[in-house]
Steps between C-alpha positions, in 0.01 A plus 500: 500500500659823389526824686220750473511873530257787522652672198348832598667766290858405432712810551244674719420251776833405663394187685354359178798609295718311748294188444593519130852397595364209703313387190812552290710280731226238504480510122870446456497214749214340308677558169810321628292207620310481172825514305639206695182293470416594140131551577269795541393409854352209687146375532300594808226250574227465758516174694132427557563213740709705742337835420822694439688643202819324396782616276801327349700816565674600821346820634734789575561597858241730653321593181190714522187293453217587259253230603261755649455673161186295428288717730618819338369425153156603625586868537826547313441669161652222295398236250152361574443725803371854509467652845612853578727442800763731359799604706574873513875438517500301174241684291774699325689185401428386144717187517269304728144481623421755769382242752536499875720192515838398371526369148482120456809494281834672467615781274589267211177299487140587407227521761305206360562130448264287297470223758457644851488157665833386359652846451504440123822302517558276202810429297513432127836471326504611135854443377724720717203710622310429822140619467197523721167606345170559672181617328196650669174569317214650694153639436339731750151640538510830691169671582657836593816561300487875560456458879196727502226516760259680270563372147681162508617360166551126451742325267663171408879515509744255348843473660792314340839473671812312395750437777855437372810408696791400276878513495789418269844417631709686241833404654607358832492847656239680288126442518209663316156478656147631460218507752165654413125480527354666192153507351194709435144572610206546267179681604215368287219747577653821640858535377495868597489394866837322484763680709704556183544373146142557384393158624550317169841366599618622840865396518627367833870450566521429870759668725821303526502392135873496426757411239837461671854401413704365791879506480765366734835678471729365769359605839247736338147397400335742256134513397398713203122525487198660340180491700165595345143535621170615351234524768238718670610765749301732726512879513359537853591359840207265459287403201127473549396564142622368170597844367770536766702226329731550203731272303874542511793355306821477700842384388801452729842444345794438726820325590569357842825355630581299809872487585622255761804702611613226737344242728358772727418802283260540204427809294183525290410783262201564277441765237152521354342728240123491523221673313123483543248617239124512570295342223222761471485852375349784703126501557360718222391844613636474856731749668538288812866399493455213746263330251758508222686172548776620268623714788595185690750379240859526622860398452743400774871420504615323815834387637492299822746285684532259790820409686455198724711318756442135588795334674314180590290458187176518699421851627562804280558864598561789268430845368284597205401814319470679171361785296219535245432774246128551437349674193126521430360518148242764584497809717259381770756330727847628589835365383746418772794308641444217749772357721534271798772348715473244777605168645345156510532171684382162375481209741387152399412311817563138420312371197166643605519875562611798297541846655596817313543836671573824313515861613643827374430842354296617198531831315266611220583831333231620255493797270262771620172572327526845341236765545300615201674776307446838663319341796563368849261208440550157347377467139134404466232505230148571616621447855624147420868432590734417213766359736500308824591831677734309732834662586595262780829308519582204722765448764401209721607166644378164379497148638363167390477158660416173325468175692407170338466179696434141395392338826480156341387336176145611572523851646669812362464869585638837398505846662604829339486850646675830451500875442608652171411739219441433132376682191137599473294586192306801634772649724880487504517206739311312769628376838360181649514298818389147418480146630376179343494139613429171328444149634460176306400170661444152361246409768395160369578274208437685176442840658661842509369781720642848439448810710643844426453846648632851438499854639631814334506865604608728214552875471542682168768767476260781409355692208155554355412131472671368815309229683585325825354166594506210738385155404491150634362165397525124506486213255396143579514206264451127545574242232430129519612233260222244503700255292794495264273662238256732681573799719276766652579848625312777679610836634398833644654848497411797716663839456430840654643828368469834677621793291539869574539778246826677579486704180240739362397272212538162668196283558444344838287223638485174688401172342492128576557220255395137522602231252391137487682237300403143403695262272469146371795342316500167319822340375444351156858375475833560676548797269147640467233622737167680469379754753167666571500808721254749646583846640264732681614853596323759713621858542317699766579871527429592862575874478663748267497817298198599290467256214713242679214320670340386174801282416367192680503203266476123482663272249453134407757312295484141370825365355563182304866427435729231361868461598729287286869445573700365206 
């Protein structure tokens, strides 16, 4: 089981940027193992008789567990889910879904596998190339695609995804690999209600889709990579309605190096050039800059490093830091320079527990918004701001703690909490205190019970659209494998968001969300299964600004899907 990371804004969120280097080290360790074995990876199978998962691979010491991810599919805005439990600290990150929990995969792997029960692990050797293919085809009936409480629109949506994990050992020390989940949605009745792409063919390239070339040059391991995603993003701190979502294309090109200086010291560096382009033009006839998604396009150039010391080969201590140049396409948000410096400590406790501590200093320096010519006021048209009107910079501490524990073959848990700032879309930045916890238990033969919870308190830096909020919630999911062919799953999500308008043009309000999830999966063959799912969402606005209270809505979704692993 590979390492996972939150992946919240590389270059802006220091604790998550630090986790990139954990994923890089894990990748290079896996690459070495795969090179020696000549295979892509090993099979992971469920032993029905004993009720536990078994692998033919040796697990790494103290790796973070992702077993508890099953519960989070209910609310996380990912494939085949659709809740609105967005995290304020990740809403400005276009490289990953803005969910409350950590990502189920690392930086170099997409956020979806075609076979959740077996983690999509298959190995097919085609000449010198090791290939894993997984295909998902789904059809969904959604009775409220536009998430409206007054005029719901229904549709049938087709979703096709191809999951690819392949590599080619070019030489003994050079390896080319690709990992992606790519496909498209098609809206049959109301293509105009698709978040982007017109609905005819809505392209999806899931975050983590990567082409990489791994090189070993003496004691230095180098990874040259290109990482691409095409996915929905949100323009607000939360998304109640469909029109608050826009599509974005992001491409990250970089080179990372890990140099084992000697047996104790390791230096890792990563340079990444990243650009994000929204996929829609401005709303015709509007002067409201925050509704023009083109203003959220941006380019960043980041250089970050990590120097670590590990004399015993178990615990790791070190320093990390870097700098990022930020340029926005439009004039709504402010260009700036982001930097951070801190230290970290990683402690695997035996083979069952992983602890990572990080703390340091963040500095965000943004260009000031200029007043309108000949005026002492910010530029506006008809009283509507043309910029975020935020002239605040950041100078603050950060810290982050991640603890993952595998109690035994049946019980695993994970805890993450911290304080840090990251980019926002309607102000310069947002500062969050957060905590989330996940627990996974195999309670009886064929079962898996997952429980997750989160809390976040976030404060925007300022400006006309600044919005502060606090939110908390929980996710519960139970799955039971009735036999080697039939499995059932059911889950529930509750989330509460309380928002306050800190800026003149920010909306405010409190709302609750409930989501119910039911699934039936039948295994046709060792490589193919069919699933039938039902989702029911309720959004209840309890209080808010004028016009906010009419955003209550309900949504029913029925999903039929087929997974096939080649």
